[in-house]
Backbone as a printed PyTorch tensor [residue, N CA C, xyz], in Angstrom:
tensor([[[  6.9650, -17.7920,   0.7790],
         [  6.1260, -18.9470,   0.5510],
         [  6.3000, -19.4760,  -0.8720]],

        [[  6.2920, -18.5660,  -1.8690],
         [  6.4790, -19.0210,  -3.2490],
         [  7.8570, -19.6450,  -3.4360]],

        [[  8.8700, -19.1020,  -2.7450],
         [ 10.2170, -19.6510,  -2.8450],
         [ 10.2230, -21.1040,  -2.3830]],

        [[  9.6050, -21.3910,  -1.2500],
         [  9.5540, -22.7540,  -0.7280],
         [  8.7820, -23.6820,  -1.6620]],

        [[  7.6610, -23.2100,  -2.1920],
         [  6.8930, -24.0140,  -3.1450],
         [  7.7180, -24.2840,  -4.4030]],

        [[  8.4400, -23.2790,  -4.8560],
         [  9.2800, -23.4440,  -6.0440],
         [ 10.3810, -24.4520,  -5.8320]],

        [[ 11.0240, -24.4140,  -4.6610],
         [ 12.0810, -25.3920,  -4.3660],
         [ 11.5130, -26.8070,  -4.3560]],

        [[ 10.3180, -26.9760,  -3.8080],
         [  9.6700, -28.2930,  -3.8140],
         [  9.3620, -28.7330,  -5.2420]],

        [[  8.8980, -27.7920,  -6.0600],
         [  8.5480, -28.1200,  -7.4450],
         [  9.7780, -28.5560,  -8.2270]],

        [[ 10.9350, -27.9810,  -7.9400],
         [ 12.1610, -28.3770,  -8.6400],
         [ 12.5250, -29.8250,  -8.3660]],

        [[ 12.1430, -30.3280,  -7.2170],
         [ 12.4540, -31.7000,  -6.8390],
         [ 11.4770, -32.6990,  -7.4440]],

        [[ 10.4000, -32.2010,  -8.0590],
         [  9.3730, -33.0690,  -8.6270],
         [  9.1670, -32.6940, -10.0810]],

        [[  9.9440, -33.2640, -10.9900],
         [  9.9090, -32.8460, -12.3860],
         [  8.5360, -32.9330, -13.0440]],

        [[  7.6700, -33.7970, -12.5560],
         [  6.3540, -33.9410, -13.1760],
         [  5.3900, -32.8460, -12.7270]],

        [[  5.7600, -32.0740, -11.7140],
         [  4.8730, -31.0370, -11.1780],
         [  5.6170, -29.7090, -11.0670]],

        [[  5.9730, -29.1180, -12.1660],
         [  6.7470, -27.8790, -12.1290],
         [  5.8990, -26.6410, -12.3640]],

        [[  4.6560, -26.7130, -11.9560],
         [  3.7540, -25.5650, -12.0420],
         [  3.1870, -25.3210, -10.6530]],

        [[  3.3120, -24.1010, -10.1790],
         [  2.6890, -23.7070,  -8.9190],
         [  1.3950, -22.9970,  -9.2910]],

        [[  0.2970, -23.4550,  -8.7220],
         [ -0.9940, -22.8430,  -9.0070],
         [ -1.4760, -22.0840,  -7.7840]],

        [[ -1.8230, -20.8110,  -7.9940],
         [ -2.3280, -19.9500,  -6.9220],
         [ -3.7460, -19.5200,  -7.2660]],

        [[ -4.5510, -19.3550,  -6.2420],
         [ -5.9290, -18.9270,  -6.4440],
         [ -6.1410, -17.6480,  -5.6500]],

        [[ -6.4440, -16.5810,  -6.3240],
         [ -6.7500, -15.3050,  -5.6950],
         [ -8.2670, -15.1790,  -5.6050]],

        [[ -8.8070, -15.4910,  -4.4300],
         [-10.2530, -15.4740,  -4.2120],
         [-10.6840, -14.0340,  -3.9280]],

        [[-11.7310, -13.5870,  -4.6000],
         [-12.1910, -12.2150,  -4.4120],
         [-11.1690, -11.2320,  -4.9380]],

        [[-10.6950, -11.4890,  -6.1500],
         [ -9.5610, -10.7330,  -6.6980],
         [ -9.9150,  -9.3260,  -7.1490]],

        [[-11.1880,  -8.9810,  -7.1330],
         [-11.6330,  -7.6560,  -7.5710],
         [-11.0860,  -7.3620,  -8.9570]],

        [[-10.3300,  -6.2950,  -9.1190],
         [ -9.8350,  -5.9310, -10.4510],
         [ -8.4960,  -6.5820, -10.7810]],

        [[ -8.0330,  -7.5020,  -9.9350],
         [ -6.8650,  -8.2980, -10.2680],
         [ -5.5370,  -7.8010,  -9.7290]],

        [[ -5.5280,  -6.7950,  -8.8610],
         [ -4.2650,  -6.2650,  -8.3590],
         [ -3.4150,  -7.3270,  -7.6590]],

        [[ -4.0570,  -8.1450,  -6.8310],
         [ -3.3130,  -9.1690,  -6.0950],
         [ -2.7290, -10.2140,  -7.0430]],

        [[ -3.5220, -10.6830,  -7.9730],
         [ -3.0450, -11.6780,  -8.9330],
         [ -1.8910, -11.1100,  -9.7620]],

        [[ -2.0260,  -9.8700, -10.2010],
         [ -0.9780,  -9.2170, -10.9800],
         [  0.2920,  -9.0700, -10.1410]],

        [[  0.1380,  -8.6890,  -8.8730],
         [  1.2960,  -8.5290,  -7.9880],
         [  2.0320,  -9.8470,  -7.7850]],

        [[  1.2880, -10.9320,  -7.6520],
         [  1.9190, -12.2500,  -7.5210],
         [  2.7650, -12.5840,  -8.7520]],

        [[  2.1960, -12.3280,  -9.9210],
         [  2.9220, -12.6300, -11.1590],
         [  4.1460, -11.7370, -11.3390]],

        [[  4.0190, -10.4630, -11.0290],
         [  5.1560,  -9.5420, -11.1470],
         [  6.2530,  -9.9420, -10.1640]],

        [[  5.8820, -10.2530,  -8.9320],
         [  6.8690, -10.6840,  -7.9360],
         [  7.5970, -11.9370,  -8.3920]],

        [[  6.8460, -12.8680,  -8.9330],
         [  7.4350, -14.0970,  -9.4500],
         [  8.4610, -13.7900, -10.5410]],

        [[  8.0470, -12.9870, -11.5080],
         [  8.9340, -12.6770, -12.6340],
         [ 10.1850, -11.9310, -12.1870]],

        [[ 10.0420, -10.9950, -11.2690],
         [ 11.1670, -10.1650, -10.8590],
         [ 12.1210, -10.8720,  -9.9080]],

        [[ 11.5990, -11.7100,  -9.0300],
         [ 12.4450, -12.2740,  -7.9850],
         [ 12.7200, -13.7620,  -8.0930]],

        [[ 11.8150, -14.5210,  -8.6610],
         [ 11.9500, -15.9720,  -8.5450],
         [ 12.0530, -16.7300,  -9.8540]],

        [[ 11.6900, -16.1260, -10.9720],
         [ 11.6820, -16.8990, -12.2150],
         [ 13.0940, -17.3360, -12.6220]],

        [[ 14.1080, -16.5300, -12.3440],
         [ 15.4740, -16.9270, -12.6920],
         [ 16.0300, -17.9910, -11.7440]],

        [[ 15.9910, -17.7760, -10.4080],
         [ 16.5310, -18.8110,  -9.5310],
         [ 15.7550, -20.1270,  -9.5780]],

        [[ 14.4880, -20.0440,  -9.9590],
         [ 13.6600, -21.2480, -10.0380],
         [ 13.3100, -21.5530, -11.4930]],

        [[ 14.3010, -21.4150, -12.3550],
         [ 14.0820, -21.6600, -13.7850],
         [ 13.5300, -23.0650, -13.9910]],

        [[ 12.5150, -23.1590, -14.8180],
         [ 11.8760, -24.4450, -15.0700],
         [ 10.5910, -24.6300, -14.2840]],

        [[ 10.3420, -23.7330, -13.3350],
         [  9.1060, -23.7650, -12.5630],
         [  8.2660, -22.5730, -13.0090]],

        [[  6.9940, -22.7990, -13.2680],
         [  6.1300, -21.6960, -13.6830],
         [  5.0310, -21.4590, -12.6510]],

        [[  4.4930, -20.2560, -12.6990],
         [  3.4320, -19.8670, -11.7870],
         [  2.1720, -19.6080, -12.5880]],

        [[  1.0790, -20.1930, -12.1640],
         [ -0.2270, -19.9790, -12.7860],
         [ -1.1480, -19.4070, -11.7120]],

        [[ -1.7560, -18.2560, -12.0030],
         [ -2.6290, -17.5990, -11.0310],
         [ -4.0450, -17.5390, -11.5890]],

        [[ -4.9930, -17.9950, -10.7920],
         [ -6.4040, -17.9030, -11.1320],
         [ -7.0340, -16.8780, -10.2030]],

        [[ -7.6720, -15.8690, -10.7720],
         [ -8.3750, -14.8780,  -9.9730],
         [ -9.8650, -15.0280, -10.1780]],

        [[-10.6140, -15.0630,  -9.0860],
         [-12.0740, -15.1730,  -9.1660],
         [-12.7090, -14.0720,  -8.3270]],

        [[-13.8960, -13.6630,  -8.7400],
         [-14.6430, -12.6500,  -8.0100],
         [-16.1110, -12.7950,  -8.3610]],

        [[-16.9860, -12.3140,  -7.5100],
         [-18.4260, -12.3590,  -7.7820],
         [-18.8490, -11.2820,  -8.7800]],

        [[-18.0610, -10.2230,  -8.8870],
         [-18.4190,  -9.0910,  -9.7390],
         [-17.9090,  -9.2820, -11.1620]],

        [[-18.8310,  -9.4020, -12.0970],
         [-18.4370,  -9.5130, -13.5040],
         [-17.7070,  -8.2640, -13.9750]],

        [[-18.1300,  -7.0870, -13.5030],
         [-17.4700,  -5.8390, -13.8970],
         [-16.0210,  -5.8070, -13.4230]],

        [[-15.7740,  -6.2660, -12.1940],
         [-14.4080,  -6.3050, -11.6650],
         [-13.5510,  -7.2780, -12.4690]],

        [[-14.1100,  -8.4320, -12.8060],
         [-13.3520,  -9.4090, -13.5900],
         [-13.0610,  -8.8990, -14.9980]],

        [[-13.9980,  -8.1740, -15.5820],
         [-13.7550,  -7.5830, -16.9010],
         [-12.5930,  -6.5960, -16.8260]],

        [[-12.5670,  -5.7690, -15.7800],
         [-11.4590,  -4.8240, -15.5930],
         [-10.1540,  -5.5800, -15.3840]],

        [[-10.1970,  -6.6750, -14.6320],
         [ -8.9910,  -7.4710, -14.3910],
         [ -8.4640,  -8.0730, -15.6980]],

        [[ -9.3490,  -8.5480, -16.5340],
         [ -8.9290,  -9.1270, -17.8220],
         [ -8.2430,  -8.0810, -18.6940]],

        [[ -8.6780,  -6.8330, -18.5780],
         [ -8.0860,  -5.7520, -19.3630],
         [ -6.8670,  -5.1440, -18.6710]],

        [[ -6.5750,  -5.5800, -17.4340],
         [ -5.4760,  -5.0430, -16.6260],
         [ -5.5990,  -3.5290, -16.4780]],

        [[ -6.8050,  -3.0720, -16.1810],
         [ -7.0560,  -1.6580, -15.9400],
         [ -7.0770,  -1.4260, -14.4320]],

        [[ -6.0930,  -0.6870, -13.9390],
         [ -5.9890,  -0.4280, -12.5180],
         [ -6.1450,   1.0610, -12.2540]],

        [[ -6.7750,   1.4000, -11.1490],
         [ -6.9580,   2.8070, -10.8020],
         [ -5.6250,   3.4400, -10.4260]],

        [[ -5.5720,   4.7420, -10.5000],
         [ -4.3720,   5.4750, -10.0930],
         [ -4.0570,   5.1760,  -8.6390]],

        [[ -5.0790,   5.1110,  -7.8020],
         [ -4.8950,   4.8200,  -6.3810],
         [ -4.2220,   3.4600,  -6.1860]],

        [[ -4.6380,   2.4700,  -6.9450],
         [ -4.0820,   1.1140,  -6.8180],
         [ -2.6170,   1.0740,  -7.1980]],

        [[ -2.1740,   2.0180,  -8.0070],
         [ -0.7920,   2.0050,  -8.4980],
         [  0.1200,   2.9860,  -7.7710]],

        [[ -0.3560,   3.6680,  -6.7330],
         [  0.4420,   4.7090,  -6.0840],
         [  1.7360,   4.2030,  -5.4740]],

        [[  1.7730,   2.9720,  -5.0050],
         [  2.9810,   2.4660,  -4.3510],
         [  3.7680,   1.5030,  -5.2300]],

        [[  3.4400,   1.4330,  -6.4940],
         [  4.1720,   0.5450,  -7.4000],
         [  5.3750,   1.2920,  -7.9420]],

        [[  6.5860,   0.7380,  -7.7500],
         [  7.7860,   1.4310,  -8.2630],
         [  7.8350,   1.4610,  -9.7790]]])
């Protein structure tokens, strides 16, 4: 999906930012995963297109943890 959005963004020079919204992001694992995937797989082939991720949650404590990028050991078990 991000690849297709990126290809579209390349065709529209005035809109070279893809904005994603992670609703109920908890401690930010999903938002972080989106950014890491972008950097590792798509930032080079889609040079000139950037990704902006907004994470929101009802829990202030979860958002504070997300801002600090503090993830539990369990959340990181499958990360290479």
